[in-house]
C-alpha positions as CSV (number, residue, x, y, z in Angstrom):
1,M,-31.1,23.1,35.5
2,I,-28.0,22.9,33.4
3,D,-24.7,23.6,35.3
4,Q,-23.1,26.3,33.2
5,Q,-19.8,26.3,35.2
6,R,-19.4,22.6,35.1
7,L,-19.9,22.5,31.3
8,S,-17.5,25.4,30.8
9,E,-14.8,23.5,32.8
10,H,-15.4,20.3,30.8
11,Q,-15.3,22.3,27.6
12,A,-11.9,23.9,28.6
13,N,-10.6,20.4,29.4
14,G,-11.6,19.0,26.0
15,R,-14.2,16.6,27.3
16,L,-17.1,18.0,25.2
17,P,-17.4,17.6,21.4
18,G,-16.4,20.6,19.4
19,P,-14.6,21.8,16.3
20,S,-10.8,21.5,16.1
21,R,-8.6,24.6,16.5
22,V,-8.2,24.9,12.8
23,A,-11.9,24.4,12.2
24,R,-12.8,27.1,14.7
25,Q,-10.5,29.6,13.0
26,L,-11.8,28.7,9.6
27,M,-15.4,29.0,10.6
28,L,-14.8,32.4,12.1
29,K,-13.1,33.6,9.0
30,L,-15.7,32.1,6.7
31,E,-18.4,34.1,8.5
32,R,-16.6,37.4,7.7
33,D,-17.2,38.8,4.2
34,N,-13.8,40.6,4.2
35,T,-11.6,37.6,4.8
36,P,-9.1,37.2,1.9
37,L,-9.4,33.9,0.1
38,T,-5.6,33.5,0.2
39,E,-5.9,33.5,4.0
40,L,-8.5,30.8,3.9
41,V,-6.3,28.8,1.6
42,R,-3.4,29.1,4.0
43,L,-5.5,27.9,6.9
44,I,-7.0,24.9,5.0
45,Q,-3.5,23.8,3.8
46,S,-2.5,23.4,7.5
47,D,-4.9,20.4,7.6
48,P,-3.9,17.8,5.0
49,A,-6.9,15.6,5.6
50,L,-9.2,18.6,5.0
51,V,-7.3,19.4,1.8
52,G,-7.8,15.9,0.5
53,R,-11.6,15.9,1.1
54,L,-12.2,19.3,-0.3
55,L,-10.2,18.3,-3.5
56,R,-12.2,15.1,-3.7
57,L,-15.5,17.1,-3.7
58,A,-14.2,19.7,-6.2
59,N,-13.2,16.9,-8.6
60,S,-16.5,15.1,-8.3
61,A,-19.0,14.9,-11.1
62,A,-21.2,17.5,-9.4
63,Y,-18.8,20.3,-10.3
64,A,-17.8,19.1,-13.8
65,R,-14.4,20.7,-13.8
66,P,-12.6,20.6,-17.2
67,R,-9.4,19.5,-15.4
68,P,-8.8,18.0,-12.0
69,A,-7.9,20.3,-9.1
70,V,-4.6,19.3,-7.5
71,A,-4.4,22.0,-4.9
72,I,-6.6,24.2,-2.8
73,T,-6.8,27.6,-4.5
74,P,-9.1,30.6,-4.3
75,E,-10.7,29.4,-7.5
76,V,-11.5,26.0,-5.9
77,L,-13.0,27.7,-2.9
78,M,-15.3,29.8,-5.0
79,L,-16.3,26.8,-7.1
80,L,-17.4,24.9,-3.9
81,G,-19.0,28.0,-2.3
82,L,-17.9,29.3,1.1
83,P,-21.1,28.1,2.9
84,T,-20.4,24.5,1.6
85,V,-16.7,24.8,2.8
86,R,-17.9,25.9,6.2
87,N,-20.3,22.9,6.4
88,L,-17.4,20.6,5.4
89,V,-15.0,22.1,7.9
90,L,-17.4,21.6,10.8
91,A,-18.6,18.2,9.7
92,F,-15.0,16.8,9.1
93,S,-13.8,18.2,12.4
94,L,-16.6,16.9,14.6
95,I,-16.9,13.5,12.9
96,D,-13.1,12.9,12.9
97,A,-12.8,13.8,16.6
98,Q,-15.5,11.3,17.5
99,R,-15.1,8.6,14.9
100,D,-12.6,6.3,16.7
101,R,-13.9,6.6,20.2
102,H,-14.9,3.3,21.8
103,G,-15.2,1.5,25.1
104,N,-18.3,3.1,26.4
105,G,-20.9,1.2,24.4
106,F,-22.1,4.2,22.4
107,D,-22.5,3.6,18.6
108,Y,-20.8,6.6,17.2
109,Q,-21.0,5.4,13.6
110,T,-24.8,5.1,13.7
111,F,-25.1,8.5,15.5
112,W,-23.2,10.3,12.7
113,S,-25.0,8.4,10.0
114,R,-28.3,9.5,11.4
115,A,-27.0,13.1,12.0
116,L,-25.9,13.2,8.4
117,A,-29.3,12.0,7.2
118,E,-30.9,14.9,9.2
119,A,-28.5,17.3,7.7
120,C,-29.3,16.2,4.2
121,A,-33.0,16.4,4.8
122,A,-32.7,19.9,6.4
123,Q,-30.6,21.1,3.4
124,S,-33.1,19.8,0.9
125,L,-36.0,21.4,2.7
126,G,-34.1,24.6,2.8
127,T,-34.0,24.8,-1.0
128,I,-37.8,24.7,-1.0
129,C,-39.1,26.6,2.0
130,R,-36.1,29.1,2.2
131,A,-36.5,29.6,5.9
132,A,-32.7,29.9,6.0
133,P,-29.8,29.3,3.6
134,A,-29.7,25.6,2.7
135,A,-26.0,25.2,3.5
136,E,-26.6,26.6,7.0
137,L,-29.6,24.3,7.5
138,F,-27.3,21.4,6.6
139,T,-25.0,22.3,9.4
140,L,-27.9,22.8,11.8
141,G,-29.3,19.3,11.1
142,L,-25.8,17.8,11.6
143,V,-25.4,19.2,15.1
144,A,-29.0,19.3,16.3
145,E,-28.5,16.3,18.6
146,V,-24.7,16.7,19.4
147,G,-25.7,17.0,23.0
148,K,-26.0,13.2,23.1
149,L,-22.2,13.0,22.5
150,A,-21.7,15.4,25.4
151,L,-23.9,13.2,27.7
152,V,-21.8,10.2,26.7
153,E,-18.6,12.0,27.7
154,L,-20.0,13.4,30.9
155,E,-22.2,10.6,32.2
156,A,-21.3,7.6,30.1
157,E,-22.3,4.8,32.4
158,A,-25.6,6.3,33.5
159,Y,-26.5,7.5,30.0
160,M,-25.8,4.1,28.4
161,R,-27.8,2.4,31.1
162,L,-30.8,4.7,30.4
163,Q,-30.5,3.9,26.7
164,Q,-30.5,0.2,27.3
165,E,-33.5,0.4,29.7
166,Y,-35.6,2.6,27.4
167,P,-34.5,1.9,23.8
168,T,-37.8,2.8,22.2
169,Q,-38.9,5.6,24.6
170,D,-40.6,8.6,22.9
171,I,-38.6,11.8,22.8
172,A,-40.6,13.6,25.5
173,N,-40.2,10.9,28.0
174,L,-36.6,10.4,27.1
175,L,-35.8,14.0,27.7
176,E,-37.6,13.9,31.1
177,L,-35.7,10.8,32.1
178,E,-32.4,12.4,31.1
179,R,-33.2,15.5,33.3
180,Q,-34.2,13.3,36.2
181,R,-31.2,11.0,36.2
182,L,-28.5,13.1,34.7
183,G,-29.5,16.7,35.7
184,M,-29.8,17.8,32.0
185,D,-31.1,16.5,28.7
186,H,-29.3,16.2,25.4
187,I,-31.3,19.0,23.7
188,Q,-30.3,21.4,26.5
189,L,-26.7,20.4,25.9
190,S,-27.0,20.8,22.2
191,V,-28.3,24.3,22.6
192,W,-25.5,25.1,25.1
193,L,-22.8,23.8,22.6
194,L,-24.4,25.7,19.7
195,N,-24.2,28.9,21.8
196,D,-20.6,28.2,22.6
197,W,-19.7,27.7,18.9
198,G,-21.3,30.9,17.9
199,F,-24.5,29.7,16.3
200,P,-27.2,32.4,15.9
201,K,-30.1,32.4,18.4
202,L,-32.5,31.6,15.6
203,F,-30.8,28.2,15.2
204,Q,-30.4,27.6,19.0
205,D,-34.2,28.2,19.4
206,A,-34.9,25.8,16.5
207,V,-32.9,23.0,18.2
208,R,-34.6,23.8,21.6
209,W,-38.1,23.5,20.2
210,H,-38.0,21.1,17.3
211,V,-38.8,18.0,19.3
212,I,-41.6,19.7,21.2
213,P,-45.2,19.5,19.9
214,K,-45.8,22.4,17.5
215,E,-48.9,23.5,19.4
216,D,-46.5,24.6,22.2
217,W,-44.1,26.7,20.1
218,P,-44.0,30.3,21.1
219,W,-44.1,31.7,17.5
220,D,-46.7,32.6,14.9
221,V,-46.9,30.0,12.1
222,S,-45.9,32.6,9.5
223,S,-42.8,33.7,11.4
224,R,-39.3,32.8,10.4
225,P,-38.4,31.1,13.7
226,W,-41.5,28.8,13.3
227,K,-40.4,27.9,9.8
228,V,-36.8,27.1,10.8
229,A,-38.0,25.0,13.7
230,A,-40.5,23.2,11.5
231,T,-37.8,22.6,8.9
232,L,-35.6,21.0,11.6
233,S,-38.5,19.0,13.1
234,L,-39.4,17.6,9.7
235,A,-35.8,16.8,8.9
236,H,-35.5,15.1,12.3
237,R,-38.5,12.8,11.6
238,L,-37.4,12.1,8.0
239,A,-34.0,11.0,9.3
240,D,-35.6,8.8,12.0
241,S,-37.8,7.2,9.3
242,F,-34.7,6.0,7.4
243,F,-34.0,3.6,10.2
244,L,-37.5,2.1,10.6
245,A,-38.8,-1.1,9.2
246,D,-40.3,-0.9,5.7
247,E,-44.0,-0.5,6.4
248,A,-43.4,1.7,9.4
249,R,-41.2,4.0,7.3
250,L,-44.0,4.5,4.8
251,Q,-46.6,5.1,7.6
252,E,-44.3,7.7,9.2
253,L,-43.9,9.4,5.8
254,R,-47.7,9.7,5.5
255,A,-47.9,10.9,9.1
256,I,-45.6,13.9,8.4
257,E,-47.3,14.9,5.2
258,P,-49.2,17.8,6.8
259,L,-46.0,19.3,8.2
260,A,-44.2,18.8,4.9
261,A,-47.0,20.5,3.0
262,S,-46.8,23.5,5.4
263,L,-43.2,23.9,4.1
264,G,-44.1,23.6,0.5
265,V,-43.4,19.8,0.0
266,Y,-46.5,18.1,-1.4
267,D,-45.1,14.8,-2.6
268,L,-42.8,13.2,0.0
269,I,-42.0,10.0,-1.9
270,P,-39.7,11.4,-4.6
271,F,-38.5,14.1,-2.1
272,G,-37.6,11.4,0.4
273,D,-35.8,9.3,-2.2
274,D,-33.8,12.3,-3.3
275,I,-32.6,12.8,0.3
276,L,-31.6,9.1,0.4
277,Q,-29.3,9.6,-2.6
278,T,-27.9,12.8,-1.2
279,W,-27.3,11.0,2.1
280,R,-25.3,8.3,0.4
281,S,-23.1,10.9,-1.5
282,W,-22.3,12.8,1.7
283,G,-21.6,9.5,3.5
284,D,-19.0,8.6,0.8
285,L,-17.4,12.1,1.1
286,L,-17.3,12.1,4.9
287,A,-16.4,8.4,5.3
288,V,-19.6,7.9,7.3
289,P,-21.3,4.4,6.9
290,V,-24.6,4.8,5.1
291,V,-26.8,1.8,4.6
292,L,-29.6,2.8,2.2
293,P,-33.0,1.3,2.9
294,A,-35.5,0.5,0.2
295,S,-36.7,3.6,-1.7
296,F,-40.0,5.1,-0.7
297,A,-41.2,4.6,-4.3
298,E,-40.6,0.9,-4.0
299,L,-42.4,0.8,-0.6
300,S,-45.4,2.6,-2.0
301,T,-45.9,-0.2,-4.5
302,R,-45.6,-2.9,-1.8
303,F,-47.8,-1.4,0.9
304,T,-51.2,0.3,0.7
305,P,-50.7,4.0,1.5
306,V,-52.4,5.1,4.8
307,R,-54.4,8.2,3.9
308,P,-57.2,10.0,5.7
309,P,-60.5,8.3,4.8
310,H,-62.6,11.5,4.5
311,I,-62.6,15.1,3.3
312,R,-61.2,17.2,6.2
313,V,-63.2,20.1,7.5
314,L,-61.8,22.6,10.0
315,I,-64.5,24.5,11.9
316,V,-63.4,27.8,13.4
317,E,-66.1,29.0,15.7
318,D,-66.0,30.7,19.2
319,D,-69.6,29.7,20.1
320,V,-69.1,26.3,21.8
321,A,-72.7,25.1,21.2
322,M,-72.6,26.1,17.5
323,A,-69.2,24.5,17.1
324,R,-70.5,21.2,18.5
325,L,-73.6,21.4,16.3
326,L,-71.4,21.8,13.2
327,E,-69.1,19.1,14.3
328,G,-72.0,16.6,14.6
329,L,-73.4,17.7,11.3
330,M,-70.0,17.1,9.6
331,A,-69.7,13.7,11.1
332,K,-73.1,12.6,9.9
333,A,-72.3,13.8,6.4
334,G,-69.1,11.8,6.3
335,F,-66.6,14.6,6.8
336,E,-63.6,14.4,9.2
337,A,-63.9,17.5,11.4
338,R,-61.8,19.4,14.0
339,L,-62.6,22.5,16.0
340,A,-60.7,25.7,16.7
341,K,-62.1,28.4,19.0
342,D,-60.5,31.5,17.5
343,A,-58.7,32.7,14.4
344,Q,-55.1,32.3,15.6
345,T,-55.8,28.7,16.9
346,G,-57.5,28.0,13.6
347,L,-54.6,29.2,11.5
348,T,-52.1,27.1,13.5
349,L,-54.3,24.0,13.2
350,A,-55.0,24.6,9.6
351,L,-51.3,24.8,8.6
352,D,-50.6,21.7,10.8
353,W,-53.5,19.5,10.0
354,L,-54.1,20.7,6.4
355,P,-57.9,20.4,6.1
356,D,-59.5,20.4,2.7
357,I,-62.2,22.8,3.8
358,V,-62.1,25.6,6.3
359,L,-65.6,26.7,7.7
360,T,-65.1,29.9,9.7
361,D,-67.3,32.5,11.4
362,L,-66.3,36.0,10.5
363,V,-67.2,37.5,13.9
364,M,-65.0,36.0,16.6
365,P,-61.8,36.6,18.6
366,G,-58.9,37.4,16.2
367,G,-61.3,38.0,13.3
368,G,-62.3,35.6,10.5
369,L,-60.8,38.1,8.0
370,K,-57.4,37.7,9.7
371,L,-57.7,33.9,9.4
372,I,-58.5,34.1,5.7
373,E,-55.6,36.5,5.1
374,G,-53.2,34.3,7.1
375,L,-54.2,31.2,5.1
376,R,-53.9,32.8,1.7
377,A,-50.4,34.1,2.7
378,T,-49.1,30.5,2.7
379,E,-48.7,28.0,-0.1
380,A,-50.6,25.3,1.9
381,G,-53.4,27.7,2.9
382,R,-54.0,28.7,-0.7
383,Q,-55.0,25.1,-1.4
384,M,-57.8,25.1,1.1
385,Y,-61.5,25.8,0.2
386,V,-62.7,28.5,2.6
387,V,-66.4,28.9,3.4
388,V,-67.4,31.8,5.7
389,V,-70.4,32.1,7.9
390,T,-72.0,35.6,8.1
391,V,-75.2,37.4,8.9
392,L,-77.5,38.6,6.1
393,D,-77.0,42.3,6.5
394,D,-73.1,42.3,6.9
395,T,-72.4,42.7,3.2
396,D,-69.3,44.9,3.7
397,T,-67.5,42.3,5.7
398,L,-68.6,39.6,3.3
399,A,-67.1,41.6,0.4
400,Q,-63.9,41.9,2.3
401,A,-63.8,38.2,2.9
402,F,-64.1,37.5,-0.8
403,A,-61.5,40.1,-1.6
404,L,-59.1,38.3,0.8
405,G,-59.7,34.9,-0.8
406,A,-62.9,33.3,0.6
407,D,-64.5,30.7,-1.8
408,D,-68.1,30.6,-0.6
409,Y,-70.5,31.7,2.2
410,V,-73.6,30.7,4.2
411,V,-75.9,33.1,6.1
412,K,-76.9,32.8,9.7
413,P,-79.2,31.2,10.7
414,F,-78.3,28.6,8.1
415,D,-80.2,25.6,6.8
416,A,-78.2,22.4,7.3
417,R,-79.1,21.2,3.9
418,I,-77.9,24.4,2.2
419,L,-74.6,24.3,4.2
420,L,-74.0,20.6,3.2
421,A,-74.8,21.3,-0.4
422,R,-72.2,24.1,-0.5
423,L,-69.6,21.9,1.2
424,K,-70.4,19.1,-1.3
425,A,-69.8,21.6,-4.1
426,G,-66.5,22.6,-2.6
427,T,-65.6,18.9,-2.3
428,R,-66.1,18.4,-6.1
429,L,-63.7,21.3,-6.7
430,I,-61.2,19.8,-4.3
431,E,-61.3,16.4,-6.0
432,L,-60.9,18.1,-9.4
433,K,-57.9,20.0,-8.0
434,H,-56.3,16.8,-6.7
435,E,-56.8,15.1,-10.0
436,L,-55.2,18.0,-11.8
437,I,-52.2,17.9,-9.5
438,R,-51.8,14.2,-10.0
439,R,-52.1,14.5,-13.8
440,N,-49.6,17.4,-13.8
441,A,-47.1,15.4,-11.9
442,E,-47.5,12.5,-14.3
443,L,-47.1,14.8,-17.3
444,A,-44.0,16.4,-15.8
445,E,-42.5,13.0,-15.2
446,A,-43.4,11.9,-18.7
447,L,-42.0,15.1,-20.2
448,Q,-38.7,14.6,-18.3
449,K,-38.4,11.1,-19.5
450,A,-39.2,12.2,-23.1
451,E,-36.6,14.9,-23.0
452,A,-34.0,12.5,-21.7
453,A,-35.0,9.9,-24.4
454,A,-34.8,12.6,-27.1
455,L,-31.1,13.2,-26.3
456,T,-30.1,9.6,-25.8
457,D,-29.2,6.9,-28.3
458,A,-31.6,4.0,-27.7
459,L,-29.1,1.3,-28.6
460,T,-25.9,2.4,-26.8
461,G,-27.3,4.5,-24.1
462,L,-24.8,7.3,-25.1
463,P,-25.8,10.9,-26.0
464,N,-27.2,11.1,-29.5
465,R,-26.4,13.4,-32.4
466,R,-28.9,16.0,-31.3
467,Y,-27.3,16.3,-27.9
468,L,-23.8,16.3,-29.2
469,V,-24.4,19.1,-31.7
470,N,-26.1,21.2,-29.0
471,R,-23.3,20.5,-26.5
472,L,-20.6,21.2,-29.1
473,G,-22.2,24.7,-29.6
474,Q,-22.1,25.3,-25.9
475,E,-18.5,24.1,-25.6
476,C,-17.4,26.3,-28.6
477,A,-18.9,29.4,-27.0
478,A,-17.2,28.6,-23.6
479,A,-13.9,27.9,-25.2
480,K,-13.9,31.2,-27.1
481,R,-15.1,33.1,-24.0
482,N,-12.3,31.7,-21.9
483,D,-9.7,31.5,-24.6
484,R,-9.4,27.7,-24.2
485,S,-8.7,25.0,-26.7
486,L,-11.3,22.5,-27.9
487,C,-11.0,19.4,-30.2
488,V,-13.4,16.9,-31.6
489,L,-12.7,13.3,-32.5
490,L,-14.9,11.7,-35.2
491,I,-14.7,7.9,-35.0
492,D,-15.8,5.4,-37.5
493,I,-15.8,1.6,-37.0
494,D,-13.8,0.1,-39.9
495,H,-15.7,-2.2,-42.3
496,F,-18.8,-2.2,-40.2
497,K,-21.0,-3.0,-43.2
498,R,-19.0,-6.3,-43.6
499,I,-19.9,-7.2,-39.9
500,N,-23.6,-6.6,-40.6
501,D,-23.6,-8.5,-43.9
502,T,-21.6,-11.4,-42.5
503,H,-23.0,-11.9,-39.1
504,G,-26.4,-10.0,-39.1
505,H,-27.6,-6.8,-37.6
506,E,-28.0,-8.2,-34.1
507,V,-24.2,-8.8,-34.0
508,G,-23.6,-5.4,-35.5
509,D,-25.7,-3.8,-32.8
510,A,-23.8,-5.7,-30.1
511,A,-20.5,-4.5,-31.7
512,L,-21.7,-0.9,-31.5
513,I,-22.6,-1.3,-27.8
514,E,-19.2,-2.8,-27.0
515,V,-17.3,0.0,-28.9
516,G,-19.4,2.6,-27.0
517,K,-18.4,1.0,-23.6
518,R,-14.8,0.8,-24.5
519,L,-14.6,4.4,-25.6
520,R,-16.3,5.6,-22.4
521,S,-13.9,3.5,-20.3
522,V,-10.8,5.2,-21.8
523,L,-12.0,8.8,-21.9
524,R,-11.5,11.4,-19.2
525,A,-14.3,12.5,-16.9
526,S,-14.3,15.9,-18.7
527,D,-14.7,14.4,-22.2
528,V,-18.1,13.7,-23.8
529,V,-18.7,10.8,-26.1
530,G,-21.9,9.9,-28.0
531,R,-23.1,8.1,-31.1
532,F,-23.1,10.5,-34.0
533,G,-25.0,8.2,-36.3
534,G,-24.7,4.7,-37.9
535,E,-21.3,3.4,-36.9
536,E,-19.9,6.8,-36.1
537,F,-19.1,8.2,-32.6
538,L,-18.1,11.7,-31.7
539,V,-15.9,12.8,-28.8
540,L,-15.7,16.4,-27.4
541,A,-12.3,16.9,-25.8
542,T,-12.6,20.1,-23.8
543,D,-9.6,22.2,-22.8
544,T,-7.4,20.0,-25.0
545,S,-4.8,21.0,-27.6
546,L,-4.6,19.3,-31.0
547,P,-1.5,17.3,-30.1
548,A,-3.1,16.1,-26.8
549,A,-6.3,15.2,-28.7
550,C,-4.3,13.2,-31.2
551,Q,-2.7,11.3,-28.3
552,L,-6.1,10.7,-26.9
553,A,-7.4,9.4,-30.2
554,E,-4.4,7.0,-30.5
555,R,-5.2,5.6,-27.0
556,L,-8.8,5.0,-28.1
557,R,-7.7,3.3,-31.4
558,A,-5.2,1.1,-29.6
559,H,-7.7,0.1,-26.9
560,I,-10.4,-0.9,-29.4
561,S,-8.0,-2.9,-31.7
562,A,-6.1,-4.6,-28.8
563,T,-8.9,-7.0,-27.9
564,P,-11.4,-8.6,-30.3
565,C,-15.1,-8.4,-29.4
566,S,-16.6,-11.6,-28.0
567,I,-20.2,-11.7,-29.1
568,G,-21.9,-14.9,-28.3
569,S,-19.7,-17.7,-29.6
570,M,-18.0,-15.4,-32.1
571,V,-14.8,-13.4,-31.7
572,I,-14.7,-10.4,-34.1
573,P,-11.7,-8.2,-34.5
574,I,-12.7,-4.5,-34.6
575,T,-10.7,-1.4,-35.4
576,I,-11.5,2.2,-35.7
577,S,-10.4,5.2,-37.8
578,V,-10.3,8.6,-36.1
579,G,-10.4,12.1,-37.5
580,V,-9.3,14.9,-35.2
581,A,-9.9,18.7,-35.6
582,A,-9.3,21.7,-33.4
583,M,-11.5,24.7,-33.0
584,A,-10.3,28.0,-34.6
585,Q,-10.4,30.9,-32.2
586,D,-10.9,33.5,-35.0
587,T,-14.0,31.8,-36.5
588,P,-17.4,33.4,-35.7
589,N,-19.1,31.2,-33.1
590,C,-22.3,30.8,-35.2
591,H,-20.2,29.0,-37.9
592,E,-17.8,27.1,-35.7
593,V,-19.8,23.9,-35.1
594,D,-20.3,23.1,-38.8
595,K,-16.7,24.0,-39.8
596,L,-15.3,22.0,-36.9
597,L,-17.3,18.9,-37.8
598,R,-16.5,19.3,-41.5
599,R,-12.7,19.4,-40.7
600,A,-13.0,16.3,-38.4
601,D,-14.9,14.5,-41.2
602,Q,-12.2,15.4,-43.7
603,A,-9.5,14.1,-41.4
604,L,-11.5,10.9,-40.9
605,Y,-11.8,10.5,-44.7
606,R,-8.0,10.7,-44.9
607,A,-7.5,8.1,-42.2
608,K,-9.8,5.7,-44.1
609,A,-8.2,6.5,-47.4
610,Q,-4.7,5.7,-45.9
611,G,-5.8,2.2,-44.9
612,R,-8.0,2.6,-41.8
613,N,-7.1,1.7,-38.2
614,R,-5.3,5.0,-37.8
615,V,-5.6,8.6,-36.6
616,C,-5.4,11.6,-38.8
617,S,-5.8,15.3,-37.9
618,E,-6.5,18.5,-39.6
619,S,-5.7,21.6,-37.6
620,A,-7.7,24.9,-37.7
621,T,-6.9,27.2,-40.5
């Protein structure tokens, strides 16, 4: 039994992990809807390290700000989102407090790296299953095992000795050993700390149960507490898998497919790889070491996936003799079967094991109709083929079963041949459904690639004319709406035809690629550059006045002309001419794109007429 008084004393003495004073104040205020943003800004500014990290995130590519943020303002907080700010405050505070501890043998860096992986997995799952806000699930995943840090502080020598003696112990035995030797386990301590920090009971319960077998959970599978605990349990196992050897990682991924499907995730390979990339991004932001393993997509090509060999059939039958008879019949027919004795047990097992077919009696404890209704209320359950067993004269109940979503039926007493024939028919439908899902996934991937290719110049890899024109229309509308300036730079490589005629088209292509790289290297993060056609490039300079755009164009011109292009054994001098035009605020938006491009083209023509290798501008009229 956990010693509450002892923990309270250690907490008061600062021996247990916890947020800093500033972090606690911020977290409290961030939970209140009526806290003024100016008050949050003032508190954040009292922690320079926190200010720097929040600014770094706000200026990252994910938020695409037109100009860098140089100070924490209410606008920056709203851009990031207050739930994200709360996550960062807690994460920074906890990680920084524990980062530099040493001397007790505990690997703090690996602990936080794994905790961050669990946080990213929980957040990603939250965007799909919506058991709780994704930002809150991130925080929950981060602190789910913070009790380990508390054990290190309270019982360092004994805890580290236990870790060394049982390095690969399964979680159930590890918790039991912790209770025997230390008087408490790290999950109990995590729950105690979450309660002390003000986490809701829903999250405390999820931490308490997420490492316990789901069959022992005290909730119905359709309840919110079950979904939150399942989300955390799956995030926990995904995070653990990131630290396994390659083949073991893929096998673990296959093992957790049923749990993932119960939360709405049906293809764990791309889902897991997305989490890996998110994990790396958060590691960079929090200065937590993240060593990415090989992607699951790569592993799936190197190792044969471990999948169930047979169609799965769940038999829900309260008559033991009948259940055993059906189980034997399924085995002989090549099905993989499991038994459930009542509707509630059947629903739990169905959503955990994910059978292809559910064969259920209608008259039993809990009611077969309730089972069908429960299955069809979930995304995973709607994928199952449900066959009901009924008596010949109970047509009303049979009609209800079909209304609730049953797919087929057999009548008692049934002929085994008829039952198997109906199950085989269901199997054909299941295989067709799986094939359709696979083809849809392939088509979606192909469509995504085609859409990206349609907007990308194949030679330079830059956005193409189609993308640039569409984007320019969007930027014009945004600039008018927000009363901001917008300029375009139309760039032409001087005497490009001479390069092609003298050295050949391969050299000309190489010159185009090199110019594209140089333009991109000089431009700001907020600028957009693409190949407009032939030897022309277009730059969209957002939130930029005409004088500033001309200065930008001059930098580009000077950078290109400063160093000749080395292409193979040849050194070819290259210069550019640039026409700059600014958007007119009083022009109707539907006409602005064409007029803006026309003025930029006129300015470019003047630059070329005046001798090339120069910048000319034509302001809005």
